C-alpha positions as CSV (number, residue, x, y, z in Angstrom):
1,X,123.7,77.2,92.6
2,X,122.2,79.1,89.9
3,X,120.9,77.6,86.6
4,X,121.4,79.2,83.3
5,X,118.0,80.3,83.4
6,X,118.7,82.6,86.4
7,X,121.7,84.0,84.7
8,X,119.9,84.6,81.6
9,X,117.1,86.5,83.9
10,X,119.4,87.9,86.0
11,X,121.2,89.9,82.9
12,X,117.7,90.5,81.1
13,X,116.4,92.3,84.2
14,X,119.7,94.3,84.3
15,X,119.6,95.4,80.9
16,X,116.4,97.2,81.7
17,X,118.0,99.0,84.7
18,X,121.4,99.7,82.3
19,X,119.6,101.2,80.0
20,X,117.8,103.8,82.4
21,X,120.5,104.4,84.3
22,X,122.1,105.5,80.8
23,X,120.0,108.5,80.9
24,X,120.8,109.7,84.2
25,X,124.4,109.3,84.5
26,X,126.5,112.4,83.7
27,X,129.2,111.0,81.9
28,X,130.9,107.1,80.8
29,X,132.6,107.2,84.3
30,X,129.4,107.5,86.3
31,X,127.8,104.2,84.0
32,X,130.9,102.5,84.7
33,X,130.7,103.0,88.2
34,X,126.8,101.7,87.7
35,X,128.2,98.2,85.9
36,X,130.7,97.9,88.7
37,X,128.0,98.2,91.2
38,X,126.3,95.3,89.4
39,X,128.9,93.3,89.0
40,X,129.8,93.7,93.0
41,X,126.6,92.6,94.1
42,X,125.8,89.9,91.7
43,X,129.0,88.4,93.1
44,X,127.9,89.0,96.7
45,X,124.6,87.8,96.5
46,X,125.7,84.7,94.3
47,X,123.5,81.5,94.4
48,X,121.3,83.0,97.1
49,X,117.7,83.1,96.8
50,X,114.4,84.9,98.1
51,X,111.7,83.4,99.8
52,X,110.1,83.3,96.3
53,X,112.6,81.3,95.0
54,X,114.4,83.4,92.4
55,X,117.7,85.3,92.8
56,X,118.3,87.8,95.3
57,X,120.2,90.1,93.1
58,X,116.9,90.6,91.3
59,X,115.7,92.7,94.7
60,X,118.7,95.1,94.7
61,X,117.7,95.5,90.4
62,X,114.3,96.3,91.3
63,X,115.0,98.4,94.1
64,X,117.4,100.2,91.9
65,X,115.0,100.4,88.8
66,X,112.2,102.0,91.2
67,X,115.1,104.8,92.4
68,X,115.6,105.9,88.6
69,X,112.4,105.5,86.9
70,X,109.7,106.0,89.5
71,X,111.8,108.9,91.6
72,X,114.7,110.2,89.3
73,X,117.6,109.9,91.5
74,X,121.3,109.5,89.8
75,X,124.2,107.2,89.4
76,X,125.4,107.2,93.0
77,X,121.7,106.2,94.0
78,X,121.3,103.7,91.7
79,X,124.4,101.9,93.0
80,X,123.4,102.1,96.4
81,X,120.4,100.8,95.6
82,X,121.9,97.7,93.9
83,X,124.3,97.5,97.0
84,X,122.1,98.2,100.1
85,X,121.7,94.8,101.2
86,X,125.7,93.7,100.8
87,X,126.7,95.0,104.3
88,X,123.7,93.5,106.3
89,X,123.8,90.1,104.3
90,X,127.5,89.4,103.4
91,X,131.1,89.6,105.3
92,X,131.7,92.7,103.8
93,X,131.8,95.6,105.3
94,X,130.6,99.7,104.6
95,X,135.0,100.0,104.9
96,X,135.1,97.6,101.5
97,X,132.5,99.8,100.0
98,X,134.1,102.7,100.5
99,X,137.2,101.4,98.9
100,X,135.8,100.6,95.7
101,X,133.1,103.0,95.3
102,X,133.8,106.1,97.7
103,X,132.9,107.8,100.6
104,X,129.4,109.1,99.5
105,X,128.4,105.6,98.3
106,X,129.7,103.9,101.0
107,X,127.4,106.7,103.3
108,X,124.2,106.1,101.7
109,X,124.9,102.0,102.1
110,X,125.8,102.6,105.7
111,X,122.7,104.6,106.1
112,X,120.5,101.9,104.8
113,X,122.0,99.1,106.6
114,X,120.0,97.9,109.5
115,X,121.2,97.1,113.1
116,X,121.0,93.9,113.9
117,X,121.4,94.5,118.0
118,X,120.7,97.5,119.7
119,X,121.9,98.3,123.4
120,X,120.3,101.0,125.9
121,X,122.1,103.7,127.3
122,X,123.7,101.4,129.9
123,X,125.4,99.1,127.0
124,X,123.7,96.1,128.5
125,X,120.6,95.3,127.7
126,X,118.9,95.3,124.2
127,X,116.4,98.2,124.0
128,X,112.3,97.7,123.5
129,X,112.2,97.8,119.8
130,X,115.1,97.3,117.6
131,X,112.5,98.2,114.8
132,X,112.2,102.0,116.5
133,X,115.8,102.0,116.6
134,X,116.3,101.3,112.8
135,X,113.7,103.8,111.8
136,X,115.4,106.4,113.9
137,X,119.0,105.6,112.7
138,X,117.2,106.0,109.0
139,X,115.4,109.3,109.3
140,X,118.2,111.2,111.0
141,X,119.8,110.7,107.6
142,X,116.7,112.6,106.1
143,X,118.4,116.1,106.6
144,X,121.6,115.1,105.7
145,X,121.1,113.0,102.7
146,X,117.3,112.6,101.8
147,X,118.6,110.0,99.2
148,X,118.7,107.5,102.1
149,X,115.2,107.6,103.1
150,X,114.4,107.7,98.9
151,X,115.9,104.5,98.8
152,X,114.3,103.0,101.5
153,X,111.3,103.8,100.1
154,X,112.2,102.2,96.9
155,X,113.5,99.1,99.2
156,X,110.4,98.7,101.2
157,X,107.8,99.3,97.7
158,X,109.6,96.4,96.0
159,X,109.0,94.3,99.5
160,X,105.6,94.9,99.2
161,X,105.3,93.9,95.5
162,X,106.5,90.5,96.6
163,X,104.9,90.0,100.5
164,X,102.9,87.3,99.5
165,X,106.3,85.0,99.2
166,X,106.6,86.2,103.1
167,X,105.1,83.9,106.0
168,X,101.9,86.1,107.5
169,X,103.5,87.3,111.0
170,X,106.0,89.2,108.9
171,X,103.8,90.3,106.0
172,X,101.7,92.1,109.3
173,X,104.8,93.5,110.2
174,X,105.9,94.6,107.3
175,X,102.5,95.9,106.5
176,X,102.1,98.0,109.6
177,X,105.5,99.6,109.3
178,X,104.2,100.8,105.9
179,X,100.7,102.3,106.9
180,X,102.5,103.6,110.3
181,X,105.4,105.6,108.7
182,X,106.5,104.8,105.3
183,X,103.4,105.8,103.7
184,X,102.8,109.1,105.5
185,X,106.5,109.7,104.5
186,X,106.1,109.1,101.1
187,X,103.2,111.4,101.3
188,X,104.9,114.3,103.2
189,X,108.1,113.6,100.3
190,X,105.9,114.2,97.5
191,X,106.0,110.2,96.2
192,X,102.3,110.5,95.6
193,X,102.4,107.0,93.1
194,X,104.4,105.2,95.0
195,X,102.4,106.4,98.5
196,X,98.8,105.4,96.2
197,X,100.6,102.1,95.5
198,X,101.8,100.9,98.9
199,X,98.3,102.1,100.2
200,X,96.4,99.8,97.8
201,X,98.9,96.8,98.5
202,X,98.2,97.5,102.4
203,X,94.6,97.1,101.7
204,X,94.6,94.1,99.4
205,X,96.4,92.0,102.1
206,X,94.6,93.6,105.2
207,X,91.5,93.6,104.4
208,X,91.2,91.3,101.0
209,X,87.3,91.0,100.9
210,X,86.9,94.4,101.2
211,X,89.8,95.4,98.7
212,X,87.8,92.7,96.0
213,X,84.8,93.9,96.4
214,X,85.6,97.4,95.7
215,X,87.5,96.6,93.0
216,X,84.5,95.1,91.2
217,X,82.5,97.6,92.3
218,X,85.2,100.6,90.7
219,X,85.0,97.5,87.7
220,X,81.4,97.7,87.2
221,X,81.2,101.5,87.2
222,X,84.0,101.9,84.6
223,X,81.9,98.9,82.3
224,X,78.2,101.0,82.9
225,X,80.0,104.2,82.5
226,X,83.4,104.1,81.2
227,X,82.8,106.6,78.2
228,X,81.6,109.1,80.5
229,X,85.1,110.3,80.7
230,X,85.9,109.8,77.1
231,X,82.7,112.5,76.3
232,X,84.5,114.9,78.8
233,X,87.6,115.1,77.8
234,X,87.3,115.2,73.9
235,X,85.8,118.9,73.8
236,X,88.0,119.5,76.7
237,X,90.9,118.9,74.5
238,X,89.8,121.0,71.9
239,X,89.2,123.9,74.4
240,X,92.7,123.8,75.5
241,X,93.9,123.6,71.9
242,X,91.9,126.8,70.9
243,X,93.1,128.9,74.2
244,X,96.7,128.1,72.5
245,X,97.9,125.1,74.9
246,X,99.5,122.4,74.0
247,X,99.0,120.1,76.9
248,X,98.4,116.1,78.0
249,X,94.9,115.3,79.6
250,X,94.7,112.2,81.6
251,X,92.2,110.1,83.1
252,X,91.4,108.2,86.6
253,X,89.3,106.7,88.7
254,X,89.9,107.0,92.9
255,X,92.1,104.1,94.0
256,X,90.6,101.0,96.4
257,X,92.1,102.6,98.9
258,X,91.0,106.2,98.8
259,X,87.4,104.9,98.0
260,X,87.7,102.5,101.2
261,X,89.1,105.1,103.5
262,X,86.4,107.9,102.2
263,X,83.8,105.1,103.4
264,X,85.3,104.4,106.6
265,X,85.9,108.2,107.9
266,X,82.7,109.5,106.3
267,X,80.5,106.1,107.4
268,X,79.2,106.5,103.6
269,X,78.4,103.4,101.2
270,X,80.5,102.8,97.9
271,X,77.4,104.6,95.7
272,X,77.3,107.3,98.0
273,X,81.0,108.6,96.8
274,X,80.1,111.4,93.8
275,X,83.7,111.9,93.3
276,X,85.0,108.8,91.8
277,X,86.1,110.3,89.0
278,X,89.6,112.4,88.2
279,X,90.7,114.4,85.0
280,X,94.7,115.4,84.9
281,X,95.6,118.4,82.6
282,X,99.5,118.9,82.2
283,X,100.4,121.7,80.0
284,X,103.5,123.2,78.6
285,X,104.1,127.0,80.0
286,X,103.9,129.5,77.6
287,X,106.3,132.1,77.2
288,X,105.1,135.9,79.0
289,X,102.9,134.5,81.4
290,X,103.7,132.6,84.9
291,X,102.6,129.1,85.6
292,X,100.0,130.4,88.2
293,X,98.1,132.8,85.8
294,X,98.1,130.1,83.1
295,X,96.4,127.5,85.7
296,X,94.1,130.2,86.6
297,X,93.2,131.3,83.0
298,X,92.7,127.1,82.4
299,X,90.3,127.2,85.4
300,X,88.5,130.1,83.6
301,X,88.3,128.0,80.6
302,X,86.6,125.0,82.2
303,X,84.2,126.9,84.4
304,X,82.7,128.9,81.5
305,X,81.7,125.5,80.0
306,X,80.7,123.2,83.1
307,X,79.6,123.8,86.3
308,X,81.7,123.9,89.9
309,X,81.3,123.3,93.2
310,X,83.2,126.7,94.6
311,X,83.4,124.6,98.2
312,X,86.0,122.3,96.5
313,X,88.5,124.6,94.9
314,X,91.8,123.5,96.0
315,X,94.5,126.3,95.4
316,X,98.4,124.9,96.0
317,X,100.0,126.9,93.5
318,X,99.2,130.2,95.5
319,X,100.5,128.2,98.4
320,X,102.0,125.0,97.7
321,X,101.6,122.0,100.5
322,X,104.7,121.3,102.6
323,X,105.9,118.4,100.5
324,X,106.2,120.8,97.2
325,X,102.9,120.0,95.9
326,X,101.9,122.6,93.6
327,X,98.2,122.2,91.6
328,X,94.8,123.9,91.2
329,X,91.9,121.2,92.2
330,X,87.9,121.9,91.2
331,X,85.1,119.8,90.6
332,X,82.8,120.3,87.7
333,X,79.6,118.4,86.8
334,X,79.2,116.7,83.7
335,X,76.5,114.5,82.7
336,X,75.3,113.9,86.3
337,X,78.1,113.2,87.7
338,X,80.7,115.2,89.5
339,X,84.6,114.8,88.0
340,X,87.8,116.4,90.2
341,X,90.0,118.5,87.0
342,X,93.4,119.1,88.4
343,X,95.5,121.2,86.4
344,X,99.3,121.3,86.7
345,X,102.3,122.6,84.5
346,X,104.6,119.8,83.3
347,X,107.1,121.3,86.2
348,X,104.3,120.7,88.7
349,X,103.5,117.5,88.0
350,X,107.4,116.2,87.8
351,X,107.0,117.4,91.4
352,X,103.8,115.6,91.9
353,X,105.0,112.4,90.5
354,X,108.5,112.3,92.1
355,X,108.5,114.8,95.2
356,X,111.2,115.8,97.1
357,X,113.8,114.6,94.2
358,X,112.1,116.5,91.5
359,X,112.3,119.1,93.8
360,X,115.8,119.5,94.9
361,X,116.5,118.8,90.9
362,X,114.0,121.8,89.7
363,X,115.7,123.9,92.6
364,X,119.4,123.0,92.4
365,X,119.9,122.1,89.0
366,X,120.0,118.2,90.1
367,X,121.6,118.6,93.6
368,X,120.1,117.3,97.1
369,X,121.9,119.4,98.5
370,X,123.8,122.6,99.5
371,X,120.5,124.6,98.8
372,X,119.3,128.1,100.6
373,X,116.5,127.1,102.7
374,X,113.6,129.0,101.0
375,X,110.7,126.3,100.3
376,X,108.0,124.8,102.5
377,X,110.1,121.5,101.8
378,X,113.0,122.7,103.5
379,X,111.2,124.6,105.9
380,X,109.7,121.5,107.2
381,X,112.8,119.1,106.8
382,X,114.3,122.0,108.9
383,X,111.7,121.3,111.6
384,X,112.1,117.6,111.4
385,X,115.9,118.2,112.0
386,X,114.9,120.0,115.0
387,X,112.6,116.5,116.1
388,X,115.3,114.4,115.3
389,X,118.1,116.0,117.1
390,X,116.3,116.1,120.8
391,X,118.7,114.2,122.8
392,X,116.5,113.0,125.2
393,X,114.3,111.1,122.5
394,X,113.9,107.1,122.9
395,X,113.2,105.9,119.9
396,X,109.4,104.9,120.5
397,X,108.7,108.3,121.7
398,X,110.6,109.8,119.1
399,X,108.7,107.5,116.8
400,X,105.3,109.1,118.2
401,X,106.4,112.1,117.8
402,X,107.8,111.9,114.1
403,X,104.2,109.8,113.3
404,X,102.6,113.0,114.4
405,X,104.4,115.3,112.5
406,X,104.1,113.1,109.4
407,X,100.0,113.1,109.4
408,X,99.6,116.8,110.6
409,X,98.0,119.4,108.3
410,X,99.7,122.7,108.2
411,X,98.5,126.0,108.7
412,X,100.3,129.3,108.0
413,X,100.1,132.4,110.7
414,X,101.9,135.6,110.0
415,X,104.1,138.0,112.6
416,X,103.2,141.7,112.7
417,X,106.1,142.2,109.4
418,X,104.1,139.8,107.6
419,X,106.7,136.8,108.0
420,X,105.1,133.4,107.7
421,X,105.3,130.4,110.1
422,X,104.0,127.0,109.4
423,X,102.2,125.7,112.3
424,X,100.5,122.1,112.4
425,X,96.6,122.1,112.3
426,X,95.1,122.8,115.7
427,X,98.6,125.1,116.7
428,X,97.9,127.5,119.7
429,X,99.5,131.4,120.1
430,X,102.0,129.1,122.3
431,X,103.0,127.2,119.5
432,X,103.5,130.3,117.3
433,X,105.4,131.8,120.6
434,X,107.8,128.9,120.2
435,X,108.4,129.0,116.3
436,X,109.6,132.4,116.9
437,X,112.4,131.0,119.3
438,X,112.4,129.3,122.0
439,X,113.3,132.8,124.6
440,X,110.1,134.0,123.0
441,X,108.2,131.0,123.8
442,X,109.7,130.2,127.8
443,X,108.6,134.4,128.3
444,X,105.7,134.4,126.5
445,X,102.3,135.3,128.7
446,X,99.8,136.3,126.3
447,X,99.2,137.4,122.4
448,X,97.8,139.8,120.4
449,X,95.9,137.6,117.2
450,X,94.5,140.1,114.3
451,X,95.3,142.8,117.2
452,X,92.9,141.4,119.7
453,X,94.1,140.1,123.0
454,X,94.1,136.5,123.9
455,X,95.4,134.0,126.0
456,X,98.6,131.7,125.1
457,X,96.0,128.6,124.4
458,X,94.1,130.5,121.7
459,X,93.5,128.3,118.7
460,X,95.1,130.0,115.8
461,X,93.6,130.0,112.0
462,X,95.2,130.5,108.8
463,X,95.9,133.5,107.9
464,X,95.9,134.8,111.3
465,X,98.1,138.1,112.7
466,X,99.9,137.1,115.9
467,X,102.3,139.1,118.3
468,X,103.1,137.6,121.2
469,X,103.4,139.8,124.5
470,X,106.1,138.4,127.0
471,X,107.6,139.1,130.6
472,X,111.0,138.5,131.6
473,X,109.7,136.8,134.6
474,X,108.0,134.3,132.9
475,X,108.9,130.4,132.7
476,X,107.5,127.1,131.5
477,X,104.3,126.0,133.0
478,X,103.2,122.4,133.3
479,X,99.7,123.0,132.1
480,X,101.1,124.5,128.5
481,X,101.6,120.4,127.7
482,X,98.0,120.2,127.5
483,X,97.6,122.8,124.6
484,X,100.8,123.0,122.8
485,X,100.6,121.0,119.2
486,X,103.8,120.9,117.9
487,X,106.6,118.2,118.8
488,X,109.4,120.6,119.3
489,X,107.2,123.0,121.4
490,X,106.8,120.1,123.9
491,X,109.7,118.6,124.3
492,X,111.3,121.7,124.8
493,X,108.7,122.6,127.5
494,X,109.3,118.8,129.0
495,X,113.0,119.7,129.0
496,X,112.6,122.7,130.8
497,X,110.4,120.9,133.3
498,X,113.2,118.2,133.6
499,X,115.8,121.1,135.0
500,X,113.8,121.9,137.7
501,X,113.6,118.5,139.2
502,X,117.0,116.8,139.8
503,X,115.7,113.2,139.2
504,X,112.3,112.8,137.9
505,X,112.1,109.2,137.4
506,X,113.2,108.6,141.4
507,X,110.8,111.1,142.7
508,X,108.2,109.5,140.3
509,X,108.7,105.8,141.5
510,X,108.3,107.5,144.9
511,X,105.1,109.3,144.5
512,X,103.6,106.1,142.9
513,X,104.5,103.9,146.0
514,X,103.5,106.2,148.5
515,X,100.1,106.4,146.7
516,X,99.6,102.4,146.1
517,X,101.0,101.9,149.7
518,X,98.1,104.1,150.8
519,X,95.6,102.1,149.2
520,X,97.6,98.9,150.7
521,X,98.4,97.9,147.4
522,X,102.1,96.0,146.4
523,X,103.4,97.1,143.8
524,X,104.0,94.4,141.4
525,X,104.4,93.7,137.3
526,X,100.5,93.7,137.0
527,X,99.8,96.8,138.7
528,X,102.4,98.7,136.7
529,X,101.2,97.1,133.6
530,X,98.1,98.3,133.9
531,X,98.8,101.8,134.8
532,X,101.1,101.7,131.6
533,X,98.3,100.9,129.4
534,X,95.8,103.0,130.8
535,X,98.2,106.3,130.9
536,X,99.1,105.3,127.6
537,X,103.2,105.7,128.2
538,X,105.4,103.3,126.5
539,X,106.9,101.7,130.0
540,X,107.3,102.2,133.9
541,X,110.3,104.6,133.2
542,X,108.1,106.7,131.1
543,X,105.4,106.5,134.1
544,X,107.7,107.2,136.6
545,X,108.9,110.2,134.7
546,X,106.0,111.6,134.0
547,X,105.1,111.7,137.4
548,X,107.9,112.4,138.6
549,X,107.0,115.4,136.1
550,X,103.9,116.2,137.2
551,X,102.5,115.3,133.9
552,X,100.6,112.9,135.3
553,X,99.0,113.6,139.0
554,X,97.6,110.5,139.9
555,X,94.4,112.3,140.5
556,X,92.5,109.5,139.2
557,X,94.4,106.8,140.1
558,X,92.0,104.9,141.8
559,X,89.9,104.9,138.5
560,X,92.8,103.3,136.9
561,X,93.5,100.7,139.4
562,X,89.8,99.7,138.8
563,X,89.9,99.8,135.0
564,X,89.8,96.5,133.1
565,X,92.9,96.0,131.0
566,X,91.3,96.9,127.7
567,X,89.5,94.0,127.3
568,X,85.8,94.0,125.4
569,X,83.4,91.7,127.1
570,X,81.4,89.6,125.1
571,X,77.9,87.8,125.7
572,X,76.4,84.1,126.1
573,X,73.0,84.0,127.2
574,X,73.5,87.0,129.2
575,X,76.3,86.1,131.2
576,X,79.6,87.8,130.4
577,X,82.6,86.2,130.0
578,X,86.2,87.5,130.0
579,X,89.4,86.2,128.6
580,X,91.7,83.7,130.9
581,X,94.5,85.1,132.4
582,X,97.0,83.4,130.7
583,X,97.9,80.2,128.5
584,X,100.1,77.6,129.8
585,X,101.9,77.0,126.2
586,X,104.3,78.9,124.6
587,X,103.4,80.7,121.3
588,X,104.6,79.4,118.4
589,X,104.6,82.6,116.3
590,X,105.2,80.8,112.7
591,X,101.8,78.3,113.2
592,X,98.4,80.0,113.2
593,X,96.7,80.7,116.5
594,X,93.2,79.3,117.0
595,X,90.9,81.3,118.1
596,X,88.5,79.5,119.6
597,X,86.0,79.8,122.8
598,X,85.4,77.1,125.8
599,X,82.0,77.1,126.6
600,X,82.2,74.8,129.7
601,X,84.6,77.0,131.3
602,X,82.9,80.1,129.7
603,X,86.3,81.4,128.4
604,X,88.2,82.4,125.4
605,X,91.7,81.6,123.9
606,X,92.2,85.1,123.1
607,X,91.6,88.7,124.0
608,X,89.2,91.6,122.6
609,X,90.9,95.2,122.7
610,X,88.5,98.3,123.3
611,X,90.2,100.6,120.0
612,X,88.6,97.8,117.1
613,X,85.7,95.4,118.4
614,X,86.7,92.8,116.1
615,X,84.2,90.0,115.8
616,X,84.3,86.2,114.4
617,X,84.9,86.6,110.3
618,X,87.2,89.7,110.5
619,X,90.8,90.2,108.9
620,X,92.4,89.9,112.5
621,X,96.2,89.8,113.3
622,X,97.3,88.6,117.1
623,X,100.0,90.2,119.4
624,X,101.6,87.8,122.1
625,X,101.1,89.6,125.3
626,X,103.6,89.5,128.4
627,X,101.6,87.2,130.3
628,X,101.6,85.0,127.3
629,X,97.9,85.3,126.3
630,X,97.1,86.9,122.9
631,X,95.1,90.2,122.1
632,X,93.4,90.1,118.6
633,X,93.2,93.1,116.7
634,X,91.3,94.1,113.2
635,X,94.1,93.9,110.6
636,X,92.9,97.5,109.6
637,X,93.0,98.9,113.2
638,X,95.4,102.2,113.8
639,X,96.4,100.5,117.4
640,X,97.4,97.2,115.7
641,X,99.8,99.3,113.0
642,X,101.4,101.2,115.5
643,X,102.0,98.2,117.6
644,X,103.3,96.1,114.8
645,X,105.4,99.0,113.5
646,X,107.3,99.2,116.7
647,X,107.3,95.8,118.5
648,X,106.9,93.4,115.8
649,X,108.2,90.4,117.2
650,X,104.9,90.2,119.1
651,X,103.1,89.6,116.0
652,X,101.4,86.0,115.7
653,X,99.3,84.2,112.9
654,X,95.9,84.1,114.0
655,X,93.0,82.3,112.2
656,X,89.2,82.2,113.7
657,X,87.7,78.5,114.7
658,X,84.6,77.3,112.7
659,X,81.9,77.4,115.5
660,X,81.2,80.3,117.8
661,X,78.4,80.6,119.9
662,X,79.1,83.4,121.9
663,X,77.4,86.6,120.9
664,X,79.8,90.0,119.9
665,X,79.8,93.3,120.4
666,X,79.3,95.3,117.1
667,X,78.3,98.8,116.0
668,X,76.2,100.1,112.9
669,X,75.4,103.5,111.8
670,X,72.4,104.2,110.6
671,X,70.5,107.4,108.7
672,X,67.7,108.2,106.3
673,X,64.2,110.1,106.0
674,X,62.7,110.1,109.5
675,X,58.9,108.8,109.3
676,X,56.6,107.5,112.3
677,X,57.3,104.1,113.4
678,X,60.5,103.4,111.4
679,X,62.3,103.0,114.8
680,X,60.0,100.2,115.5
681,X,60.4,98.3,112.2
682,X,64.2,98.6,112.5
683,X,64.2,97.1,116.0
684,X,61.3,94.8,115.0
685,X,63.7,93.4,112.0
686,X,66.8,93.2,114.6
687,X,65.0,91.7,117.7
688,X,62.2,89.3,115.9
689,X,62.9,88.6,112.8
690,X,66.8,87.7,113.4
691,X,66.9,87.1,116.8
692,X,69.5,89.8,117.8
693,X,70.1,91.9,121.0
694,X,70.4,95.2,121.4
695,X,72.4,96.8,123.8
696,X,72.2,100.5,123.0
697,X,70.2,102.8,120.7
698,X,71.3,106.2,120.0
699,X,69.0,107.7,117.4
700,X,68.4,111.7,116.6
701,X,66.0,113.0,114.5
702,X,66.0,116.8,112.8
703,X,64.5,118.2,109.8
704,X,63.0,115.2,109.0
705,X,66.7,113.2,108.7
706,X,67.1,110.3,111.2
707,X,70.7,109.1,112.1
708,X,72.5,107.3,114.7
709,X,73.7,104.1,115.7
710,X,72.7,101.0,117.1
711,X,75.0,98.6,119.6
712,X,74.3,95.1,119.4
713,X,75.4,91.2,119.8
714,X,76.3,89.0,116.6
715,X,77.6,85.7,116.3
716,X,80.2,86.4,113.3
717,X,80.2,88.7,110.5
718,X,78.1,86.5,108.3
719,X,75.2,87.4,110.9
720,X,76.1,91.2,110.7
721,X,76.1,91.3,107.0
722,X,72.8,89.6,106.9
723,X,71.2,92.4,109.5
724,X,72.3,95.2,107.6
725,X,70.9,93.6,104.0
726,X,67.8,93.8,105.8
727,X,68.0,96.7,107.7
728,X,68.8,98.3,104.0
729,X,65.5,97.3,102.8
730,X,63.3,99.2,104.8
731,X,61.8,102.0,103.6
732,X,63.3,105.3,104.8
733,X,66.3,103.7,105.4
734,X,69.2,105.2,103.0
735,X,72.5,104.3,104.8
736,X,73.7,101.5,107.3
737,X,77.2,100.6,107.8
738,X,79.5,98.7,110.4
739,X,80.9,101.2,112.2
740,X,83.6,100.9,115.3
741,X,82.4,100.7,119.1
742,X,84.3,103.4,120.5
């Protein structure tokens, strides 16, 4: 039962939402509908509590606040956010919602309700990934009513804000889903504030030690040089006033996640990140000039006062990003420090903060649909719709394609008549042909790129002008799949190839069985599992399908059969030890699974994959394999995020035991100023001072600079940190960081 204190807390939180809703509701009728939705949801969730112990209704209230305050949606979205868990968690149905709140709110709530069971095409057994089916169901609404996805993003953000109350295995599932799908989706929809908060929460719980270390370093930078930005902003404000602009200038530091990501991708240390500071100029446009002209005018005022880096100019006003983002970025030098300056109008800033919601609000006077498809955002959504409507895509393959589309960078290519086409970076002339029309793609034989005759696999660059040459007798070919970049074109070609084969799954099964028989190998589950992993497919059906279509030609079958299944070897006294094939006891997902060694038998209780090379002491997550073994990934591993996002039921919380005597493979990347004897000094510290075995060294020197990497065996992360600190003190070494073995 709720206490008086609970009731007062609920009312206080709703009062905040009620005040925010007043500004977004068009009239008294809409406002009363919000009140009605709250009363309905409050009664439906009465006396129900969250894991944190607080009344459950506080969650939908919080989601509704994000919807109205941080995304900028209106009455129907606020109501749907308040009601979004009613159908899923109570006895009320979508029809009940329709009866009380109308058809549109019922559609929104239905789109947000998770399916609890999903059957395959035969309606006989549950599909492989219920998560993937739920994601697909939500994303299929993206083009029909984007509000469903926006409310779902708000729901996910609030779940992340309270994620510390969840058990670890559920926390891992939610964090991985967030990185795999929701963060890229927030980016694509232009919700940068939400995206950044999600990223920081992800890092905080995936790599807590790294997050705390970066936060501490940021605090030290602000403490030591915090007044630098103030000294930069004060004259900048005067400059803008003198030019007649009314503007707001804000300052910020890079987020912990963005710093960590740059350290990971660039293999640099915190001290080597120079663009730590950013300043944002948001101006009120003046009459008589376009926003674009005023952005460039402000740009010219700034560079007249400060040196700038021409290669760091980012012009997203001439050609906005696909998510609608518009701004002009430049990087200037002030007091020996590089500072990024972002120039936006009020309208540009609203779209940058609230993404797709503001995009449509400016375009349609607040409406979310029914407009002419004419912007980059609309073009992308139209393209996404074509992927979503692929009838052959199962949930997992669908998610992979959609994930690929979310992460793709774009280029703009032109037809001979000057019409632009948006394509993923790395797209070929054949991708362009299919972007024009599937018939043009199917009959393409060559292309003229900037008036030069080139093959269909030629990779296009931004601004290319392309003419496709066709022939009536041409048809899609299997080899096209090796260089097509866009998911839509790939799916179409696979569909065309499938039309020429009666039953590719059956033919692929027969072809594989015949080849295995030639090697005197019986078709067993472990053999198929090894091939599924080697060929990177979702399961045996996709394996057979791709063999039948010829996408997998089995020319490397012998190599595939001899390949060990994604297990990294470890070393103990020169003896390589692999994990045991199975565990006898059933694994309890709700308890910590202990990662330990058995010295007597020379085995471990876990498997180490090739993708991220975890070592004792790393933040890790476990996945239960079909044979009841556990594979351990670093929590920040992209493969782990992908697995957890689609197969969350396989996650198990894991914990390192206290004592490890075996040695584990790790890699450090190293660089600095070359000098005679520096490699000898480095190897002496590793082997003689610290007693660490080296497996491999790759160093190259050019122009008196050296760089490379060293693979070595360590017991745990403490050993590795000690090693890095010792090498960093060697004269001439400028950089030494841990990187993944690959």
